N, C-alpha and C positions, 0 to 999 in steps of 0.2 A: 405241123402242129399236133395238139393232143389227139389221141385216137377217138374214133366215132363213138365207141362204147361209153367213154367217160362223158363226152359231150351230151350224148342222149340221156345218160343218168342225170346229168346236171339240169338239162332242160325240162325233165319230167319229175324232178324231185318235188315232194310236198312238204312244206314246213311242218315240223312236229312229228314226221315219220322218222323216228330214231334209228330204226334198223337200216333203212336206205341211206340215211346220213352216214352211219358207220361204214356201210359198203363203199360209199363214195370216198371217204377218208382212206379206207384201205386201198382202193384203186389208185388214188393219187400217190400214196406211199410207194406202191409198186412202180408207178411210172417214174417217180423221182429217182429210183435206183438205176434207171437206164442212162447210159453214157451218151446216147445220140441226141438227147434233148438240147435245144438251144437254151442259152442263158436266160433269155426273156421268157421263154415258155416255162422254164423252172421257176422263175420268179413269180409268174402269174399263178402257177399251180400251188406254190408255197402260200400265196395270199389266199387262194381258195380254201386250202386246208385250214388256215388260221380262222377264216370266217366261219367254217363249219364247226370248228372247236368252240368258237365264241357262241354260235347259235345253240349248241348243246348245253352250254353253261347258262346262257341268258334266256333261252326259250325263243320261240318264233317271232322275233321283232322284225317289223317290216323294213326298217332301214338296212338291217343285216341281209335280209332276203334280196332287197334291191341291189345291194353291193355284189352278192353272189351272182345275180343275173347279169350285172355289168361285166363282171370277170369272165362269166361263161361266154358272153358275146365276144370278148376279147380273144378267147381261145379259139373261137370258130371263125375268126375273120383274118384279114391279111396282117402281115408282120407290122406294118406301119401303125395300124389302128391298135394292135396289141401294145406297141410301145407307148402309144398315147394313153391307153387305159392304165398301163402300169405307172406312168408318170403321174397321172391324177391320183392314183393310190398312194404313191410315195409322197405326194404333197401332204398327206395326212399323217405321215410318220414323224414322230417327235422323239429325239434322243433325250433320255433322262439320265443325268449325271449323278443325281443324289436321290435315291429312293425315299429317304426320310422326308425330303421337301415335298415330294409327290404325295406321300401318305398323309402328311400334315395338311396339304392342300385339299385332298379328297375329304378328309374328316371335317375340316373347318368350313369348306364350301357346302357340304351337306347340312351342317348346322345352320349356316346362313340361309340356305334355300328353305329349310323347314320353317324357320322364323319368318322369312319373307312371305311365304304363302299365307300364313295366319294374318299378318299385318295387311296384305293386299285385300283379303276378304273383309277385314274390319273397316277398311276405307269406304266400302260400299254402303255401310250403315252410317258412318260418321266420319267426315274429313277432319283428320287431326294433323296439323303440319309436322309435328315432331315424328309421327309415324312415317310420313313420307321421307323425312330426313334419314330415319333409321334404315328404310329400304334402300335409299340412295347410297348411304355409306356401305351397306352390305354389297350392293352391286359394284360399287367402286373398288372394294377390297377384292372381290372375285375377279374383276377385270385386271387389276394390277398384278395379282399373283399369276393369273392365267397368261398374261403377257410375258411375265418373267420366265415362265416354264416353256413358252412357245406354243401354247394352246390357243391358236389364233381364232378358231371358230367360237370358242367360249368367250374369248376377249371381245370379238366383234358383236356378239349378241348382247353380252352384258353392257358393252359400251352404248349400244343403241337403246337398251332399256334405261340406262343411266340418263341419257339425254332426254328421253321421254319424261322421266321423273323430274328432271331439272326444269323442264317446261311446266310441269304441274306445280312445282315449288314457286315458280315465277308468275303463277296465275295466267300463263299464256294458254293453258288448256284447263278444262274442268273435269272433275271426277264424275264418271257415269258408268253404266253397266258395260258399255263397249270397251272403255279404257281398262276396267277391271279384268274383263275377258282377255284382252291383249296381254296385260301384265301376268295373268295367270298362265296363259299359253306360253309366254316367254320363260316363266319360272319352270313350267313342266318340261319344256324343251331342254333347259339347262340341267334339270334333274335327270333326264334320260341320257344326255351326253355324259354326265358325271358317272352314271350307273355303268355305262359301257367302258369308260376309262378304268373304273374300279375293277370291273371283271377282267379286263386286259391285265391290270397290275397283279391281280390275285391268281392269274392263270400260270404265273411263272413260279417254279419251285423255290421255296425258302425266301420268296419275296424278292429275288434277284432279277433285275430287269434292266435292259439297256435301251429298249425302244418301246413305244406305245402308239397305237393308232388312235387319232382323234376321230370322234364320231363322224360318220358319213351322212348324218341326218341333213336333209335339205332345209337350209335356213332361209331361202329366198322368200318363202311365203310369209313367215313371221316378220322378217325384216321389212318387207313391203308394207305389212299392216302397221308397223311401228312408224315407218316413214310417212305413210299417208294419213295418220291420225292427226288431225288438226292442221292448220295452215302455217303454223309458226314453228316447225321443227327446227331445232338448232343444228348448226353446222360447226360451231365452236364450242368447245367444252370449257365450262367455268367451274372452278373447284375452290369453294370457300374452305380454307384450311380448318377453321374452328369448327365447322360442321362435319367435315370428313373424318378428322382424326380425333378420337376421344382420348381422354387421359388413360383409360384402361388399355387401349391399343398401344399407346406410347410406352406405358409401363411394361407391358408384355414384351414389346420389342426390345427394350433395354435389358430386361432380365434374360431373355433368350440369347441375345447377342453377347452378353457378358459371359454366359456359359460357353458359347462357341469360342469366344476369345480365350478363355482358360484352356480349352482343348488345343487351340492353335499354338498358344504359348508353350504348352507341354511338348507338342510336336517339334517346335523350333528348338527347344533345349535338347530334345533327343536327337535332332538333326545335327546339332553341334558335335555330338559324340559320334554320329554315323553320317558324315556329309553326303554320302552317295545313296542313301536309303530313300528310294522314290515313294515308299509308303507314307512317310511323314510329309513329303512335299505335296503329294496328291491330296492327302487329307486336309492339309492346311489350305491348299488352293480352293478346294470345294467349299470349305467353311467360310473363308474370306469372300468368295464369290456370293455365298448366301447372304452374308451380312451386307455386302455392297448392294445386292438386289433389293433387299428389304429396306435399306436406308434410302434408296432412291424412291421407293414407294412413299416413304414418310417425308420426302424433300429434305433429308438431312444430308445436304450437299457436302459438308466437310467430311463426314464419315465415309460417304461414297467416294470422295476424291482420295482420301487416305487409303481406303481398301483397294482402289484401282491401282495405286502405286505398289502396295503390298502384293497384289495379284500379279502385277507385271514382273516383280522380282521372282515369285514362285514359278511363273511361267518360264522365265529364263533358266531357273534351276532345273525344271523338269525337262527342258530341251537341252540341258547341259551346256548352255551358252555361258553360264557362270558357275562357280564352285561355291559351296556354302562355307566360306571361310569366316574368321572371327569378325571381320568388319561387316559382312553381310548379315551375320547373326545378330550383331549388336544393332544394326540399322533396323532389322525386322522387329526386334524386341522394343526398340524405341518407338517405332510406328505403332506397334500394338498398344504401348502405353498411352500414346496420343488418342487412339480410338477409345481406349478405356476411359480416358479423361473426358472425352466428349459424351460418352454414355453416362458418366457421372453427372454431367451438366443436365442431360435430358431427365435423368432420375430426379434431379432437384427441381425440374420444371422449367429450366432455361432452354426453351426450344429455339429462340431467336439466334443465340450463339451457334447452336448445332446446325442451323440452316445457313450460316455464313460460310460461303465457299472458301474464304481465305483461311489458310492453314496456319501461317506463321503467327498471326496475332492471337490465335485461340490457345496455343499451348503455353498458358501463362506461368506454368511452373517449370518450363524448360530452362536449362542453364543459360542459354544465350540471351533470353529475354531478361532474366534476373541481372545478368552482367550489364545489359544495356540500361536497365532501370537504375542500377548503381552508378552509372556513368563510367564504369571501368572499361567498357568496350563500345565501339560504334556499331551501327547496323551493318555498315559495309564490311567491317572486319569479320563480324559473325557470319554474314552471308557468304563471304569468300571462304571462310573456314568450313562452312556446311557443304559448299560445292566440291571441296577437295577432301572431304572427310573420310579418313582411313583409320584415324585414332579417335580417342574421345575428344570431344569439343574443347574441354578445358586444357588438355595437354597441347592441342594445336595452338591455341591462343597464347599459352604460356611460352611455347617455343618461339613464337613470332614476336614475343615481347609486348603484346597488346595488353596483357594484364599481368599483375604481380602475383606471386605465390600466396601472399596474404589475402589479396582480393579474391583469388580463386577459392581458397579455403572458406572464406566468409560466405561466398556465393553458394558453395556446395552445402554448407550448413543450413543456409536459408532454404535451398531447394529441398533438402530432406524434410524440413519441418512442413513445408507446403504439401509435399507429396504424402507424407504421413497423415496430415489432416484430411486431405481429399480422399485418400484410400479408405480411411475409417468411415467417413460419412457416406462415401459411395457404396461400400459394402453393406452398410446398415440399410441403405435405401433399396438395394437390389436384392434383398433376400426374397426368394420365391415364396409365394403363399400357397402354391399348388404345384403338383406334378402330374404328368400323364402316365397312367398305368394301363397296360393291356388287360382286357377282360379275362384273358386266359390265366393271368397271374392272380387276378381276384378270385376266379373260380378255384384255383389251386389253393389259395389261402383259406377259402371257405371250406374246402374239403378237409384241409388239415385241422381246422378248428373242430370240424365234426369228428375227426379221428381223436382229437385231444379230449373231447367230451366222452367218447367211448372208453378211452383209456382211463379217464378219471372215474367213470362208473365201474370199471373193472377193479380199480383199487378200492373204492368205497365198499363194494359189495363182495370183496374177495373172501372166500370161505375160510381161509386160514386166519382171518382177523376176527371171526365171530367169537363172542364171549371173552374177548381179551380186553383188559382195561389198559389202554395205552393213551394216557392223557396228553402227552407231548405230541404224539403222532396224530391224535384227533384234532388238536389245535392246528397243526401244520396242514392237515387235510382240509380244515375249514377255510384256511387262508387260500389253499389251492383252488377250492370250489369257487371262492369269491373272485379270484383272478380269472379263472376259466369263464365264469359267467360274464365278467366285464369284457373279456376278449370276444366272446360270442356276440355280445350286444354291439361292440364296435365293428366287428367284421360284417354283421348284418347290416349295420348302418352304412357301411361303405358301398354295399350293393344296392342300397335303396336310392331311387331317383324319383323326382317329382313326376306326377301324372300329366303335367301341362303339355309336354310334347305330344302325348297320345291324344289328349282332349283337343288340342289345337287342330290335329288332323281331321277331327270330326266336323269342325267348322266348314272346311272345304266340302266335305261330303254332304252336309246339310244344304249348302248353297247350290251345289250341282243338282241334287235331287229335287229341291224345291222348284228350280227352274224347269226341270224336266217334266214334273207333274203339274206345273203351273199352280203351285200352292204358296201362299205367303206364310212364312214361318219365322218366328223369333226364336233364336237359339241362345239359351242362357247356360252359363257354365259356373260352377262354384266348387271349391275344394280342389282345384287343380294343383295346389302346392302340396297336397297329400303325397307322401312318398311310399313307394312300393318296390319290392324286389324286381330288379331289371328283368330277370327271366320270366317272372309272372306277367309283367307288362307285355312282353312279346306274345304271350299266349292268350291274353284277353283282347287283343286288338280285333281279331276276327268276330268274336261274339258281339263286341260293341257295334261293329259295322253292320252285322245282320239285324240286330235289334233296332238300331236307328233307321235302317232301311225300311223295316216293317212299320216303324212309327210314322215315317213319312208316307209310305205307300197305303197302308191299311188304317193307321190310327188317325192322323190329322185329316179333317175333311177339306174340301175345297172351300173357297171364300163364300160362294153362294150358298152351299150347304150349311156352313156355320151360321150365316146370317139368318137363314130360315129357322135354325135351332136357337136363335136368340144369343148367339156368341159373337165375339169380336171377329172380324174377317181374317185377322192374322192368327194362326195357330202358334202354340208355344211348345217347345221341346226343351226340357231341362236335363243337364248332365251334372251329377253331383257325386263327390266322393268324401268319405269321412271314416274315421277310426271307430270301430266297435270292438272293444276288448282286443283279442289277438287277431282280429280280422279287419279287412277294409271293405266297406260296403259302397258299391258303386250303383247309383240309382239313375235310371233313364225314365223320365216322366214326360208324358204327353197329355194334352188336354183335349184329345180327340174323342171319338165316339165310344171308345172302350171295346173290350173283347165281346164278341157275339156268342153268348153262352149257348143259345139254342142251336146255332150253326155248328159249334164245336161238338155239342152232344150228338147232333144228327150225323156228323161225319164219323164220330166214334162208334156209333151204333152200326153204321154202314160198313165199317171196317172190322166189326166184331171186337172192338176193344172194350165195349160195354154192352150190357143188355139194356133194353128200353127202360126196365124198372130201375136199374142202377143209374142210368143217365138222369132220370127224373128225381131220384132221391139224394144224389150226391150234392154236397156243398160246392159253392163256386170255387173255393180254394182247392177242391179235389178235381174239378173239371179243368181248370187252367193248365195244369201240368201236361195234359194230353197234347198240347200244341208242340211239345218236344219230341213226340213220337216220330220215327223216320217216315218221311213221305207224307206227313200230315199237313194238309193245307186247306184252308177255307176259301181260297181264291179260285174262282171258277175259270179265270183267264190267266194263262201262263205268260208273264212278261219277262224282259231281260233282267228285271230287278227282283221279282219274287213270283211265287205261285207253284213252285215245284216241291215245297215241303222239305227242303234240304237245310235252309238257314237255321231254323230253331233247333234242329237236331245237332248241328255243329255247335251251337251255343251250349247245349247241354253237355255234349262230350268234352269240349274244351274245359268247361268249368269243372266237371267231374275229375278230369285229369289233375286239376290243381287242388283236389280235395275241397272244392267249394260247393256252393248251393245257389239256386236261383229262386227267388220268391216273386210271385206275381200278385199284384193288387189291381183290380179293375172295377170300374163302375160305369154303367151305361150313361152316355153323353157327358161324362166327366173326365174320362181318360183312363190311361193305364200306366202302372208303375212296374218296372222290372228292377229288382234289387239283386245285384250279384254280390254274394257274400264269400269273400276270398281270403284264405290265410295270408298273413303278412309275408311268409317265406315258404319255400317248398321243401327245404332240406331238414329242418329241425322242428319237432313238435312235442308238446306235452301230452302224455297219454297215460292210460291205466293199463298196467301189465297184469295178465291173468292166465290161468292154466286150464286146459281141457285135455283130459287124459295125460299124455306126456308131452303135448305140444304147448308152446307159449305163443300167446297172441296179445295184441294191444289194440285199443280203440282211442282216437283222439278225445281228450277230456271235454272238448266243446260239444261232442256228440252225445255225451252221457248225461242223463237226467238224474238217475239215482240207482242204488243197488237195493235189492229186495230179497228177503228170505221168505218164500211163499209158504202159506198154509194150505193143507189139502182142499179146504172148502173154496179157496180162490181159483182153483183150476177147474175149467169147464171144457167139455168136449162138444163141438158144434155138430150140426147134422151132416156135414161133409167130413167128419172125423178129424177136424182140426182143433187142436187144443189151444185155448185162449186163457189169458189171466184177467180176472176181474179185480181191478185196483182202483179204489175210491170212485166207484160208479163209472169206470172207464174200462172198455174191453180192449185188451192188447194181445196181438198174436204171439204165440210162443214158439220158440225154436231151440232145439238142442244142438249146440255147436259141434258136439261129437258126431251127430248124425249128418249135419250139413256137410262136414268135411270127411265123412266116412272114417272116423278115427277109431271107432270101436264097433265090435259085432254085437255087443249087448247093449240094450237100451236102459238108461237110467231114469229114475223117477225124478220129477221136477222138484220134489221136496228134499232131494239129496244134495242139492248144490245151491249156488247163489245166482240170482237173476240180475242181469245188467239191462236196465231200461234205457234204450238208445233211441235217437231220433234223427231223421233226415227227411227233407222235403215234406214237412208237416205230417209225416207218418211216424208211428212209434212201433217198437218191437222189443220183446223181452227174450233175452238170450241166456240160456242156461250154461253156466260154466262151473268147473269144480272148485276153483280157488282164486280169490282176488289177491294178488301179490303186493300191489301198491302203485303209487304214482312214479313215473319215470319221465326223463327227457330222452326222446328217441332221435337218433340221426338216421333219416330214411335213406335206404339204398334201393336201387332198382333190383328186381327179381332176376336171377340167372335165367338164361334162355329156356332151359329145360323145365322151369317152373312157371313159364308165362301163361300156361293154361289154368292155373289155380284161380278159381272163381272168387270175386269180391275181395281181392287183396290188392292194395295200392303199392306195396313194397315190403321191405323187411328191415330189421335193425339188429345189430350185434350187441349183446348184453355184456354185463361185467364179467361173467365167467366164461365168455366165449360162445354162449348159446345164442341161437338165432330166434327171434320172434317175428311172426307175420303181422303186418299192420292191416287191419281190416278196413276196407272202404265201406263206411256205413251205408251210404246211399245205395251203392251197388248191391250190398248185402240184403237190405230191405226189399229192393226191387225184385231180386231173385227169389226171395222167400215168399213174397206175395204173388208171384206170377201164377 
């Protein structure tokens, strides 16, 4: 068996120790090169290497660690035990024939599970039968597709949860906290299993995969909990069709199946030209297999039966038991037409016919049925002709003398009218309303629109066009600007998605934290239909989690404390989103005790962030931002939830990356409000372009209050030699941009230029620049690596003439000036 060195490394490895994990993988790689290893030993070593690769991608998950320990045991024991361990590992191996099906399953199951979690949590507050039905349908869908793919563990768990929900629907069990906990644990387990499958799928280059390991998570515990809950657990599954299959699901099935059929038909026509081309046979086989599996899930037995026959023909062709001659091609095309006809019935809402397993009676526009209806042929003669069919049906019946040529022409004419009518209506009904597009393509489109805006700016402000009167050109340019603006708006809208997915995740967080801290909390959400750039949503998730954790831990009091203070025993946390100009404001409001001003000021003085005099004189709005300082915490006890002073620092940094702001409003015993003010999109902004020396800069329009040409008497020097501007009884710090960025060796007077009065985090500053050039729309680009150390700059933008301007991060700029 494997050498002692490797076994010792495996037995002593610590999850999370990346260096040792890499050493183990290298050691296994060297061992696998040896020719004297037994096949079973090679197989186990291969599994160990795969597990370590998975561990490095997914992080130190316990189920992966347990699997490695099991395989390590197999390496260090006798051969029979090793074979037993390998067999148990192979049982989790699933062969995937079509990666598109797996990718679709992963995507749709993740959506189902995300919605399921929210709905389960809502049941704890109010039992709504329709919500239970929706969870039941989602579980049934997951079970059905998992079964089709051979993912038996996911199938078994979803089936058990489905039965539990069915008992709930039938009033055999009642909703309570224990049931909600079981359903959530089941949902979490499915989520974890799906995450592992997704990691496996993504670990193969170019998405090509032939096998995937189903999760080795131990299901016995959760399955036992489900089984033992209540005394009336079902052993038989009941499936009310009208509750399981929604019209939307049926419509999507018909649309997708029609698209697959079109591809199969094209492959069959190509196969007629190249009878031995396995590419077309294999592709058609996979697609028909997909339609068959999906139709079985929807109980469309007729389509399932038709597809089974088509699949059998393709299987014979790929095994070379048959040759794709004209008769087989005609038979396949005829069967495809029959499937398409059934899909047309489904699109029209006729599900009863589609679930009738009898095929002959359904194909009402077939030539045989029309001849029977006309009385020109008997059922027996048509059936006999079909059994020996090598030619077209009409030709066979005509040769046998069962029909006359006149009758045949009349029937063919009638068949054409019926098929044309059905084809027209079917195609109209099956027009897809949406398509799936990868996020990479959307990002590429967004970048191209940004380049288009830059190119448009280059044309509009091209120096060769200055002082020229080009009326027709100006008119065309106006039209171009209008179209570009519309394209920008449409492209931005494509990337916008509702906040409901993110907000719904917070419901689970509130539930778990309120139970942990034994606090009763009512969670209210509004504005969840507000849309935001997908990339922005990804970056605000962590700030929301940290703020809500603090609201539960520090903000909302216990029931007894609240009652002593004359409040309701249940605390309230509100999460709200709304549009404000070019920004989205997300508010997190709690009705707890409010921020402790004295405690914050005390900590600030202890950490030398403020002097005692400053702490006493500052306004509340100037004290609150101190909680964003790194390591700042008012909690004397460090818990697993809070107390280290890290969370609010994360909030500030993430929001600043988005060029956003955080506003805090707090009142003692009334509560605290955090308002996240975030730009609608990351890539394009409106700003003011200006010059300092020979450098070009811009500041977002939303950060600018006004421009001011100062008079000498408005400039004052303080006792610490800091110059300030006195503007309408307000004292504003002054800074020369050329000195801040070391652009000039000589100092300019403040009266020689223009002051930009900018604001961020309730603070103002006056920036001296040489010239205001005007308003522009900027496409923000990341700074090159060699410019990453430029202070207070969020990015750069390419202008019309090819010049580059730096986009100033106003918040960071003010913070550094005032330090």
